[in-house]
Structures are given as structure tokens and as C-alpha cells.
PDB file of N, H, CA, C and O in Angstrom:
ATOM      1  N   MET A   1      14.430  47.584-100.278  1.00  0.00           N
ATOM      2  CA  MET A   1      13.327  46.968-100.946  1.00  0.00           C
ATOM      3  C   MET A   1      13.778  46.480-102.305  1.00  0.00           C
ATOM      4  O   MET A   1      14.749  46.983-102.870  1.00  0.00           O
ATOM      5  N   LYS A   2      13.076  45.513-102.815  1.00  0.00           N
ATOM      6  H   LYS A   2      12.288  45.104-102.356  1.00  0.00           H
ATOM      7  CA  LYS A   2      13.516  44.870-104.055  1.00  0.00           C
ATOM      8  C   LYS A   2      13.132  45.640-105.307  1.00  0.00           C
ATOM      9  O   LYS A   2      13.884  45.630-106.282  1.00  0.00           O
ATOM     10  N   ASN A   3      11.980  46.309-105.310  1.00  0.00           N
ATOM     11  H   ASN A   3      11.369  46.318-104.518  1.00  0.00           H
ATOM     12  CA  ASN A   3      11.536  47.001-106.517  1.00  0.00           C
ATOM     13  C   ASN A   3      11.103  48.421-106.154  1.00  0.00           C
ATOM     14  O   ASN A   3       9.935  48.675-105.861  1.00  0.00           O
ATOM     15  N   LEU A   4      12.052  49.323-106.180  1.00  0.00           N
ATOM     16  H   LEU A   4      13.001  49.117-106.418  1.00  0.00           H
ATOM     17  CA  LEU A   4      11.808  50.700-105.775  1.00  0.00           C
ATOM     18  C   LEU A   4      10.779  51.385-106.666  1.00  0.00           C
ATOM     19  O   LEU A   4       9.906  52.097-106.168  1.00  0.00           O
ATOM     20  N   LYS A   5      10.868  51.179-107.961  1.00  0.00           N
ATOM     21  H   LYS A   5      11.577  50.601-108.365  1.00  0.00           H
ATOM     22  CA  LYS A   5       9.929  51.841-108.874  1.00  0.00           C
ATOM     23  C   LYS A   5       8.493  51.403-108.609  1.00  0.00           C
ATOM     24  O   LYS A   5       7.581  52.228-108.634  1.00  0.00           O
ATOM     25  N   ALA A   6       8.285  50.119-108.357  1.00  0.00           N
ATOM     26  H   ALA A   6       9.026  49.448-108.336  1.00  0.00           H
ATOM     27  CA  ALA A   6       6.936  49.622-108.070  1.00  0.00           C
ATOM     28  C   ALA A   6       6.425  50.187-106.744  1.00  0.00           C
ATOM     29  O   ALA A   6       5.256  50.556-106.633  1.00  0.00           O
ATOM     30  N   ALA A   7       7.290  50.252-105.752  1.00  0.00           N
ATOM     31  H   ALA A   7       8.239  49.952-105.842  1.00  0.00           H
ATOM     32  CA  ALA A   7       6.888  50.803-104.455  1.00  0.00           C
ATOM     33  C   ALA A   7       6.547  52.285-104.583  1.00  0.00           C
ATOM     34  O   ALA A   7       5.570  52.751-103.996  1.00  0.00           O
ATOM     35  N   ALA A   8       7.345  53.024-105.344  1.00  0.00           N
ATOM     36  H   ALA A   8       8.138  52.646-105.820  1.00  0.00           H
ATOM     37  CA  ALA A   8       7.080  54.450-105.547  1.00  0.00           C
ATOM     38  C   ALA A   8       5.753  54.650-106.277  1.00  0.00           C
ATOM     39  O   ALA A   8       4.982  55.547-105.936  1.00  0.00           O
ATOM     40  N   LYS A   9       5.494  53.827-107.265  1.00  0.00           N
ATOM     41  H   LYS A   9       6.120  53.099-107.543  1.00  0.00           H
ATOM     42  CA  LYS A   9       4.229  53.917-108.003  1.00  0.00           C
ATOM     43  C   LYS A   9       3.046  53.654-107.070  1.00  0.00           C
ATOM     44  O   LYS A   9       2.028  54.343-107.140  1.00  0.00           O
ATOM     45  N   ASP A  10       3.184  52.665-106.209  1.00  0.00           N
ATOM     46  H   ASP A  10       4.010  52.105-106.152  1.00  0.00           H
ATOM     47  CA  ASP A  10       2.124  52.331-105.253  1.00  0.00           C
ATOM     48  C   ASP A  10       1.885  53.488-104.276  1.00  0.00           C
ATOM     49  O   ASP A  10       0.738  53.823-103.980  1.00  0.00           O
ATOM     50  N   LEU A  11       2.956  54.093-103.779  1.00  0.00           N
ATOM     51  H   LEU A  11       3.888  53.821-104.019  1.00  0.00           H
ATOM     52  CA  LEU A  11       2.795  55.224-102.857  1.00  0.00           C
ATOM     53  C   LEU A  11       2.100  56.397-103.542  1.00  0.00           C
ATOM     54  O   LEU A  11       1.216  57.024-102.958  1.00  0.00           O
ATOM     55  N   ARG A  12       2.496  56.693-104.777  1.00  0.00           N
ATOM     56  H   ARG A  12       3.214  56.183-105.251  1.00  0.00           H
ATOM     57  CA  ARG A  12       1.834  57.783-105.512  1.00  0.00           C
ATOM     58  C   ARG A  12       0.347  57.494-105.685  1.00  0.00           C
ATOM     59  O   ARG A  12      -0.482  58.395-105.556  1.00  0.00           O
ATOM     60  N   ALA A  13       0.011  56.251-105.975  1.00  0.00           N
ATOM     61  H   ALA A  13       0.684  55.519-106.080  1.00  0.00           H
ATOM     62  CA  ALA A  13      -1.398  55.872-106.148  1.00  0.00           C
ATOM     63  C   ALA A  13      -2.192  56.035-104.854  1.00  0.00           C
ATOM     64  O   ALA A  13      -3.411  56.203-104.889  1.00  0.00           O
ATOM     65  N   ARG A  14      -1.506  55.986-103.720  1.00  0.00           N
ATOM     66  H   ARG A  14      -0.516  55.850-103.692  1.00  0.00           H
ATOM     67  CA  ARG A  14      -2.163  56.124-102.416  1.00  0.00           C
ATOM     68  C   ARG A  14      -2.169  57.562-101.901  1.00  0.00           C
ATOM     69  O   ARG A  14      -2.559  57.819-100.762  1.00  0.00           O
ATOM     70  N   GLY A  15      -1.732  58.498-102.749  1.00  0.00           N
ATOM     71  H   GLY A  15      -1.414  58.289-103.674  1.00  0.00           H
ATOM     72  CA  GLY A  15      -1.793  59.901-102.374  1.00  0.00           C
ATOM     73  C   GLY A  15      -0.518  60.492-101.808  1.00  0.00           C
ATOM     74  O   GLY A  15      -0.502  61.654-101.403  1.00  0.00           O
ATOM     75  N   TRP A  16       0.547  59.714-101.772  1.00  0.00           N
ATOM     76  H   TRP A  16       0.534  58.770-102.100  1.00  0.00           H
ATOM     77  CA  TRP A  16       1.827  60.238-101.293  1.00  0.00           C
ATOM     78  C   TRP A  16       2.434  61.087-102.403  1.00  0.00           C
ATOM     79  O   TRP A  16       2.321  60.748-103.581  1.00  0.00           O
ATOM     80  N   LYS A  17       3.069  62.175-102.034  1.00  0.00           N
ATOM     81  H   LYS A  17       3.161  62.451-101.077  1.00  0.00           H
ATOM     82  CA  LYS A  17       3.648  63.108-103.010  1.00  0.00           C
ATOM     83  C   LYS A  17       5.170  62.954-103.046  1.00  0.00           C
ATOM     84  O   LYS A  17       5.830  63.072-102.013  1.00  0.00           O
ATOM     85  N   PRO A  18       5.729  62.690-104.233  1.00  0.00           N
ATOM     86  CA  PRO A  18       7.189  62.593-104.328  1.00  0.00           C
ATOM     87  C   PRO A  18       7.837  63.968-104.182  1.00  0.00           C
ATOM     88  O   PRO A  18       7.278  64.980-104.605  1.00  0.00           O
ATOM     89  N   GLU A  19       9.011  63.985-103.583  1.00  0.00           N
ATOM     90  H   GLU A  19       9.465  63.163-103.240  1.00  0.00           H
ATOM     91  CA  GLU A  19       9.791  65.213-103.431  1.00  0.00           C
ATOM     92  C   GLU A  19      10.828  65.267-104.551  1.00  0.00           C
ATOM     93  O   GLU A  19      12.027  65.339-104.284  1.00  0.00           O
ATOM     94  N   GLY A  20      10.384  65.232-105.768  1.00  0.00           N
ATOM     95  H   GLY A  20       9.410  65.174-105.985  1.00  0.00           H
ATOM     96  CA  GLY A  20      11.300  65.251-106.906  1.00  0.00           C
ATOM     97  C   GLY A  20      11.583  63.851-107.419  1.00  0.00           C
ATOM     98  O   GLY A  20      10.855  62.901-107.128  1.00  0.00           O
ATOM     99  N   ARG A  21      12.647  63.747-108.180  1.00  0.00           N
ATOM    100  H   ARG A  21      13.238  64.518-108.416  1.00  0.00           H
ATOM    101  CA  ARG A  21      13.042  62.474-108.790  1.00  0.00           C
ATOM    102  C   ARG A  21      13.871  61.645-107.812  1.00  0.00           C
ATOM    103  O   ARG A  21      14.259  62.113-106.741  1.00  0.00           O
ATOM    104  N   SER A  22      14.126  60.412-108.208  1.00  0.00           N
ATOM    105  H   SER A  22      13.810  60.032-109.078  1.00  0.00           H
ATOM    106  CA  SER A  22      14.978  59.574-107.370  1.00  0.00           C
ATOM    107  C   SER A  22      16.397  60.139-107.366  1.00  0.00           C
ATOM    108  O   SER A  22      16.830  60.785-108.320  1.00  0.00           O
ATOM    109  N   VAL A  23      17.093  59.885-106.293  1.00  0.00           N
ATOM    110  H   VAL A  23      16.741  59.360-105.518  1.00  0.00           H
ATOM    111  CA  VAL A  23      18.493  60.287-106.162  1.00  0.00           C
ATOM    112  C   VAL A  23      19.301  59.049-105.812  1.00  0.00           C
ATOM    113  O   VAL A  23      18.757  58.060-105.320  1.00  0.00           O
ATOM    114  N   GLU A  24      20.581  59.108-106.065  1.00  0.00           N
ATOM    115  H   GLU A  24      21.023  59.912-106.464  1.00  0.00           H
ATOM    116  CA  GLU A  24      21.463  57.995-105.724  1.00  0.00           C
ATOM    117  C   GLU A  24      22.105  58.249-104.368  1.00  0.00           C
ATOM    118  O   GLU A  24      22.658  59.319-104.115  1.00  0.00           O
ATOM    119  N   ILE A  25      22.023  57.256-103.513  1.00  0.00           N
ATOM    120  H   ILE A  25      21.573  56.387-103.718  1.00  0.00           H
ATOM    121  CA  ILE A  25      22.753  57.247-102.257  1.00  0.00           C
ATOM    122  C   ILE A  25      23.670  56.026-102.315  1.00  0.00           C
ATOM    123  O   ILE A  25      23.462  55.164-103.169  1.00  0.00           O
ATOM    124  N   PRO A  26      24.661  55.917-101.456  1.00  0.00           N
ATOM    125  CA  PRO A  26      25.591  54.791-101.594  1.00  0.00           C
ATOM    126  C   PRO A  26      24.941  53.408-101.747  1.00  0.00           C
ATOM    127  O   PRO A  26      25.391  52.634-102.591  1.00  0.00           O
ATOM    128  N   PRO A  27      23.901  53.060-100.968  1.00  0.00           N
ATOM    129  CA  PRO A  27      23.330  51.721-101.153  1.00  0.00           C
ATOM    130  C   PRO A  27      22.525  51.538-102.439  1.00  0.00           C
ATOM    131  O   PRO A  27      22.348  50.407-102.892  1.00  0.00           O
ATOM    132  N   GLY A  28      22.032  52.630-103.038  1.00  0.00           N
ATOM    133  H   GLY A  28      22.176  53.549-102.670  1.00  0.00           H
ATOM    134  CA  GLY A  28      21.241  52.509-104.257  1.00  0.00           C
ATOM    135  C   GLY A  28      20.306  53.688-104.447  1.00  0.00           C
ATOM    136  O   GLY A  28      20.415  54.687-103.737  1.00  0.00           O
ATOM    137  N   PRO A  29      19.382  53.580-105.404  1.00  0.00           N
ATOM    138  CA  PRO A  29      18.464  54.680-105.674  1.00  0.00           C
ATOM    139  C   PRO A  29      17.497  54.912-104.511  1.00  0.00           C
ATOM    140  O   PRO A  29      17.127  53.985-103.790  1.00  0.00           O
ATOM    141  N   CYS A  30      17.103  56.168-104.352  1.00  0.00           N
ATOM    142  H   CYS A  30      17.404  56.921-104.937  1.00  0.00           H
ATOM    143  CA  CYS A  30      16.278  56.568-103.210  1.00  0.00           C
ATOM    144  C   CYS A  30      15.213  57.563-103.664  1.00  0.00           C
ATOM    145  O   CYS A  30      15.467  58.404-104.526  1.00  0.00           O
ATOM    146  N   TYR A  31      14.026  57.464-103.081  1.00  0.00           N
ATOM    147  H   TYR A  31      13.820  56.780-102.381  1.00  0.00           H
ATOM    148  CA  TYR A  31      12.961  58.447-103.275  1.00  0.00           C
ATOM    149  C   TYR A  31      12.586  59.013-101.913  1.00  0.00           C
ATOM    150  O   TYR A  31      12.647  58.317-100.900  1.00  0.00           O
ATOM    151  N   VAL A  32      12.204  60.267-101.901  1.00  0.00           N
ATOM    152  H   VAL A  32      12.155  60.833-102.724  1.00  0.00           H
ATOM    153  CA  VAL A  32      11.645  60.875-100.698  1.00  0.00           C
ATOM    154  C   VAL A  32      10.210  61.264-101.026  1.00  0.00           C
ATOM    155  O   VAL A  32       9.942  61.896-102.048  1.00  0.00           O
ATOM    156  N   PHE A  33       9.296  60.879-100.150  1.00  0.00           N
ATOM    157  H   PHE A  33       9.513  60.366 -99.320  1.00  0.00           H
ATOM    158  CA  PHE A  33       7.870  61.159-100.313  1.00  0.00           C
ATOM    159  C   PHE A  33       7.350  61.899 -99.096  1.00  0.00           C
ATOM    160  O   PHE A  33       7.976  61.904 -98.036  1.00  0.00           O
ATOM    161  N   LYS A  34       6.204  62.519 -99.266  1.00  0.00           N
ATOM    162  H   LYS A  34       5.696  62.515-100.127  1.00  0.00           H
ATOM    163  CA  LYS A  34       5.436  63.032 -98.135  1.00  0.00           C
ATOM    164  C   LYS A  34       4.079  62.355 -98.176  1.00  0.00           C
ATOM    165  O   LYS A  34       3.448  62.252 -99.228  1.00  0.00           O
ATOM    166  N   ASP A  35       3.639  61.892 -97.005  1.00  0.00           N
ATOM    167  H   ASP A  35       4.152  61.976 -96.151  1.00  0.00           H
ATOM    168  CA  ASP A  35       2.328  61.259 -96.942  1.00  0.00           C
ATOM    169  C   ASP A  35       1.244  62.328 -97.034  1.00  0.00           C
ATOM    170  O   ASP A  35       1.555  63.519 -97.023  1.00  0.00           O
ATOM    171  N   PRO A  36      -0.014  61.926 -97.123  1.00  0.00           N
ATOM    172  CA  PRO A  36      -1.085  62.919 -97.256  1.00  0.00           C
ATOM    173  C   PRO A  36      -1.128  63.955 -96.126  1.00  0.00           C
ATOM    174  O   PRO A  36      -1.697  65.033 -96.303  1.00  0.00           O
ATOM    175  N   SER A  37      -0.535  63.643 -94.972  1.00  0.00           N
ATOM    176  H   SER A  37      -0.073  62.768 -94.829  1.00  0.00           H
ATOM    177  CA  SER A  37      -0.483  64.601 -93.859  1.00  0.00           C
ATOM    178  C   SER A  37       0.776  65.452 -93.878  1.00  0.00           C
ATOM    179  O   SER A  37       0.927  66.347 -93.046  1.00  0.00           O
ATOM    180  N   GLY A  38       1.686  65.187 -94.815  1.00  0.00           N
ATOM    181  H   GLY A  38       1.563  64.460 -95.491  1.00  0.00           H
ATOM    182  CA  GLY A  38       2.909  65.971 -94.928  1.00  0.00           C
ATOM    183  C   GLY A  38       4.127  65.383 -94.241  1.00  0.00           C
ATOM    184  O   GLY A  38       5.179  66.021 -94.201  1.00  0.00           O
ATOM    185  N   ASN A  39       4.005  64.180 -93.699  1.00  0.00           N
ATOM    186  H   ASN A  39       3.151  63.662 -93.731  1.00  0.00           H
ATOM    187  CA  ASN A  39       5.139  63.537 -93.033  1.00  0.00           C
ATOM    188  C   ASN A  39       6.093  62.946 -94.069  1.00  0.00           C
ATOM    189  O   ASN A  39       5.646  62.268 -94.994  1.00  0.00           O
ATOM    190  N   PRO A  40       7.405  63.189 -93.932  1.00  0.00           N
ATOM    191  CA  PRO A  40       8.356  62.669 -94.919  1.00  0.00           C
ATOM    192  C   PRO A  40       8.686  61.194 -94.700  1.00  0.00           C
ATOM    193  O   PRO A  40       8.652  60.688 -93.578  1.00  0.00           O
ATOM    194  N   LEU A  41       9.002  60.529 -95.794  1.00  0.00           N
ATOM    195  H   LEU A  41       9.029  60.940 -96.705  1.00  0.00           H
ATOM    196  CA  LEU A  41       9.426  59.133 -95.766  1.00  0.00           C
ATOM    197  C   LEU A  41      10.424  58.928 -96.890  1.00  0.00           C
ATOM    198  O   LEU A  41      10.158  59.293 -98.035  1.00  0.00           O
ATOM    199  N   GLY A  42      11.559  58.354 -96.574  1.00  0.00           N
ATOM    200  H   GLY A  42      11.775  58.058 -95.644  1.00  0.00           H
ATOM    201  CA  GLY A  42      12.543  58.003 -97.586  1.00  0.00           C
ATOM    202  C   GLY A  42      12.552  56.499 -97.781  1.00  0.00           C
ATOM    203  O   GLY A  42      12.534  55.741 -96.812  1.00  0.00           O
ATOM    204  N   ILE A  43      12.579  56.068 -99.029  1.00  0.00           N
ATOM    205  H   ILE A  43      12.593  56.684 -99.817  1.00  0.00           H
ATOM    206  CA  ILE A  43      12.677  54.643 -99.338  1.00  0.00           C
ATOM    207  C   ILE A  43      13.833  54.456-100.313  1.00  0.00           C
ATOM    208  O   ILE A  43      14.085  55.312-101.161  1.00  0.00           O
ATOM    209  N   PHE A  44      14.534  53.331-100.187  1.00  0.00           N
ATOM    210  H   PHE A  44      14.330  52.636 -99.498  1.00  0.00           H
ATOM    211  CA  PHE A  44      15.628  53.081-101.118  1.00  0.00           C
ATOM    212  C   PHE A  44      15.700  51.608-101.467  1.00  0.00           C
ATOM    213  O   PHE A  44      15.232  50.743-100.727  1.00  0.00           O
ATOM    214  N   GLU A  45      16.299  51.352-102.615  1.00  0.00           N
ATOM    215  H   GLU A  45      16.680  52.055-103.216  1.00  0.00           H
ATOM    216  CA  GLU A  45      16.549  49.988-103.060  1.00  0.00           C
ATOM    217  C   GLU A  45      17.988  49.650-102.707  1.00  0.00           C
ATOM    218  O   GLU A  45      18.913  50.355-103.111  1.00  0.00           O
ATOM    219  N   ASN A  46      18.177  48.591-101.966  1.00  0.00           N
ATOM    220  H   ASN A  46      17.426  48.018-101.637  1.00  0.00           H
ATOM    221  CA  ASN A  46      19.518  48.204-101.528  1.00  0.00           C
ATOM    222  C   ASN A  46      20.226  47.476-102.673  1.00  0.00           C
ATOM    223  O   ASN A  46      20.431  46.263-102.631  1.00  0.00           O
ATOM    224  N   ALA A  47      20.592  48.251-103.693  1.00  0.00           N
ATOM    225  H   ALA A  47      20.426  49.237-103.727  1.00  0.00           H
ATOM    226  CA  ALA A  47      21.200  47.692-104.898  1.00  0.00           C
ATOM    227  C   ALA A  47      22.660  47.303-104.690  1.00  0.00           C
ATOM    228  O   ALA A  47      23.206  46.492-105.439  1.00  0.00           O
ATOM    229  N   ARG A  48      23.286  47.882-103.673  1.00  0.00           N
ATOM    230  H   ARG A  48      22.843  48.540-103.064  1.00  0.00           H
ATOM    231  CA  ARG A  48      24.691  47.590-103.397  1.00  0.00           C
ATOM    232  C   ARG A  48      24.850  47.179-101.928  1.00  0.00           C
ATOM    233  O   ARG A  48      25.445  47.907-101.134  1.00  0.00           O
ATOM    234  N   PRO A  49      24.313  46.009-101.576  1.00  0.00           N
ATOM    235  CA  PRO A  49      24.387  45.592-100.174  1.00  0.00           C
ATOM    236  C   PRO A  49      25.839  45.454 -99.712  1.00  0.00           C
ATOM    237  O   PRO A  49      26.698  44.970-100.448  1.00  0.00           O
ATOM    238  N   GLY A  50      26.085  45.881 -98.505  1.00  0.00           N
ATOM    239  H   GLY A  50      25.387  46.274 -97.906  1.00  0.00           H
ATOM    240  CA  GLY A  50      27.419  45.770 -97.932  1.00  0.00           C
ATOM    241  C   GLY A  50      28.356  46.902 -98.286  1.00  0.00           C
ATOM    242  O   GLY A  50      29.462  46.966 -97.751  1.00  0.00           O
ATOM    243  N   LEU A  51      27.957  47.789 -99.162  1.00  0.00           N
ATOM    244  H   LEU A  51      27.058  47.737 -99.598  1.00  0.00           H
ATOM    245  CA  LEU A  51      28.847  48.860 -99.600  1.00  0.00           C
ATOM    246  C   LEU A  51      29.253  49.777 -98.448  1.00  0.00           C
ATOM    247  O   LEU A  51      30.429  50.114 -98.311  1.00  0.00           O
ATOM    248  N   VAL A  52      28.308  50.176 -97.633  1.00  0.00           N
ATOM    249  H   VAL A  52      27.353  49.903 -97.744  1.00  0.00           H
ATOM    250  CA  VAL A  52      28.614  51.090 -96.530  1.00  0.00           C
ATOM    251  C   VAL A  52      29.527  50.405 -95.523  1.00  0.00           C
ATOM    252  O   VAL A  52      30.504  51.001 -95.070  1.00  0.00           O
ATOM    253  N   ASP A  53      29.221  49.161 -95.167  1.00  0.00           N
ATOM    254  H   ASP A  53      28.427  48.677 -95.535  1.00  0.00           H
ATOM    255  CA  ASP A  53      30.095  48.434 -94.243  1.00  0.00           C
ATOM    256  C   ASP A  53      31.500  48.291 -94.814  1.00  0.00           C
ATOM    257  O   ASP A  53      32.490  48.450 -94.099  1.00  0.00           O
ATOM    258  N   GLN A  54      31.578  47.995 -96.087  1.00  0.00           N
ATOM    259  H   GLN A  54      30.774  47.866 -96.668  1.00  0.00           H
ATOM    260  CA  GLN A  54      32.879  47.833 -96.732  1.00  0.00           C
ATOM    261  C   GLN A  54      33.651  49.156 -96.723  1.00  0.00           C
ATOM    262  O   GLN A  54      34.850  49.175 -96.445  1.00  0.00           O
ATOM    263  N   ALA A  55      32.976  50.237 -97.022  1.00  0.00           N
ATOM    264  H   ALA A  55      32.002  50.222 -97.248  1.00  0.00           H
ATOM    265  CA  ALA A  55      33.637  51.541 -97.098  1.00  0.00           C
ATOM    266  C   ALA A  55      34.090  52.051 -95.734  1.00  0.00           C
ATOM    267  O   ALA A  55      35.104  52.741 -95.629  1.00  0.00           O
ATOM    268  N   PHE A  56      33.340  51.710 -94.695  1.00  0.00           N
ATOM    269  H   PHE A  56      32.516  51.149 -94.780  1.00  0.00           H
ATOM    270  CA  PHE A  56      33.635  52.249 -93.370  1.00  0.00           C
ATOM    271  C   PHE A  56      34.115  51.188 -92.386  1.00  0.00           C
ATOM    272  O   PHE A  56      34.081  51.411 -91.176  1.00  0.00           O
ATOM    273  N   GLY A  57      34.553  50.060 -92.880  1.00  0.00           N
ATOM    274  H   GLY A  57      34.581  49.880 -93.863  1.00  0.00           H
ATOM    275  CA  GLY A  57      35.155  49.050 -92.023  1.00  0.00           C
ATOM    276  C   GLY A  57      34.183  48.253 -91.183  1.00  0.00           C
ATOM    277  O   GLY A  57      34.542  47.809 -90.092  1.00  0.00           O
ATOM    278  N   GLY A  58      32.975  48.059 -91.650  1.00  0.00           N
ATOM    279  H   GLY A  58      32.684  48.420 -92.535  1.00  0.00           H
ATOM    280  CA  GLY A  58      32.006  47.250 -90.916  1.00  0.00           C
ATOM    281  C   GLY A  58      31.334  48.027 -89.808  1.00  0.00           C
ATOM    282  O   GLY A  58      31.344  49.258 -89.798  1.00  0.00           O
ATOM    283  N   SER A  59      30.752  47.300 -88.878  1.00  0.00           N
ATOM    284  H   SER A  59      30.744  46.301 -88.886  1.00  0.00           H
ATOM    285  CA  SER A  59      29.984  47.949 -87.818  1.00  0.00           C
ATOM    286  C   SER A  59      30.871  48.532 -86.726  1.00  0.00           C
ATOM    287  O   SER A  59      30.405  49.356 -85.939  1.00  0.00           O
ATOM    288  N   ASP A  60      32.127  48.130 -86.656  1.00  0.00           N
ATOM    289  H   ASP A  60      32.506  47.460 -87.295  1.00  0.00           H
ATOM    290  CA  ASP A  60      33.046  48.678 -85.660  1.00  0.00           C
ATOM    291  C   ASP A  60      33.727  49.902 -86.256  1.00  0.00           C
ATOM    292  O   ASP A  60      34.710  49.771 -86.985  1.00  0.00           O
ATOM    293  N   ARG A  61      33.226  51.064 -85.959  1.00  0.00           N
ATOM    294  H   ARG A  61      32.427  51.171 -85.367  1.00  0.00           H
ATOM    295  CA  ARG A  61      33.713  52.303 -86.568  1.00  0.00           C
ATOM    296  C   ARG A  61      35.069  52.748 -86.032  1.00  0.00           C
ATOM    297  O   ARG A  61      35.665  53.678 -86.575  1.00  0.00           O
ATOM    298  N   ARG A  62      35.563  52.110 -84.990  1.00  0.00           N
ATOM    299  H   ARG A  62      35.079  51.355 -84.549  1.00  0.00           H
ATOM    300  CA  ARG A  62      36.878  52.480 -84.464  1.00  0.00           C
ATOM    301  C   ARG A  62      38.002  51.839 -85.251  1.00  0.00           C
ATOM    302  O   ARG A  62      39.171  52.172 -85.055  1.00  0.00           O
ATOM    303  N   GLY A  63      37.657  50.925 -86.138  1.00  0.00           N
ATOM    304  H   GLY A  63      36.708  50.654 -86.297  1.00  0.00           H
ATOM    305  CA  GLY A  63      38.660  50.306 -86.985  1.00  0.00           C
ATOM    306  C   GLY A  63      39.355  49.107 -86.368  1.00  0.00           C
ATOM    307  O   GLY A  63      40.301  48.581 -86.955  1.00  0.00           O
ATOM    308  N   ALA A  64      38.914  48.659 -85.199  1.00  0.00           N
ATOM    309  H   ALA A  64      38.147  49.087 -84.722  1.00  0.00           H
ATOM    310  CA  ALA A  64      39.531  47.491 -84.563  1.00  0.00           C
ATOM    311  C   ALA A  64      39.213  46.239 -85.364  1.00  0.00           C
ATOM    312  O   ALA A  64      38.102  46.086 -85.872  1.00  0.00           O
ATOM    313  N   LYS A  65      40.151  45.375 -85.472  1.00  0.00           N
ATOM    314  H   LYS A  65      41.054  45.499 -85.060  1.00  0.00           H
ATOM    315  CA  LYS A  65      39.960  44.120 -86.206  1.00  0.00           C
ATOM    316  C   LYS A  65      39.709  42.983 -85.226  1.00  0.00           C
ATOM    317  O   LYS A  65      40.320  42.891 -84.162  1.00  0.00           O
ATOM    318  N   GLY A  66      38.773  42.113 -85.638  1.00  0.00           N
ATOM    319  H   GLY A  66      38.277  42.188 -86.503  1.00  0.00           H
ATOM    320  CA  GLY A  66      38.504  40.868 -85.021  1.00  0.00           C
ATOM    321  C   GLY A  66      38.194  40.744 -83.649  1.00  0.00           C
ATOM    322  O   GLY A  66      37.969  39.636 -83.164  1.00  0.00           O
TER     323      GLY A  66
END
């Protein structure tokens, strides 16, 4: 998502409970919420697109080229 802070603010306004502060994951900052029924949801801002593919050799995890 493009604006994680705005999305987190909107979820809180709708009764979702944050599970602490944001944390960093490889693609970018992440929040974990629970909805009013207690179901978890993680949201993150893709601040570093392509990082995971670059680090792990793309979608082919066996390392084959081309």
C-alpha cells in the first residue's frame, strides 16, 4: 500500500486494534492488527519493491537462469 500510516489510522478509527508498533520487514514497514472479532491482519508498505526477488534470485527459487 502507498500510505501505511493513513491506512493504520483508518483501521484504528474502525475499531481494529494494533498489535504494538510498526515493525520493519524486508519490503518495508508493517503493522499487525486485530479486527473487532479478533482476527489478525498484517499490512505493509512496499517501500522496497523487488528486494525479496533480488535477494532470493527472483521467482525461480532453484537458482536456474533464463
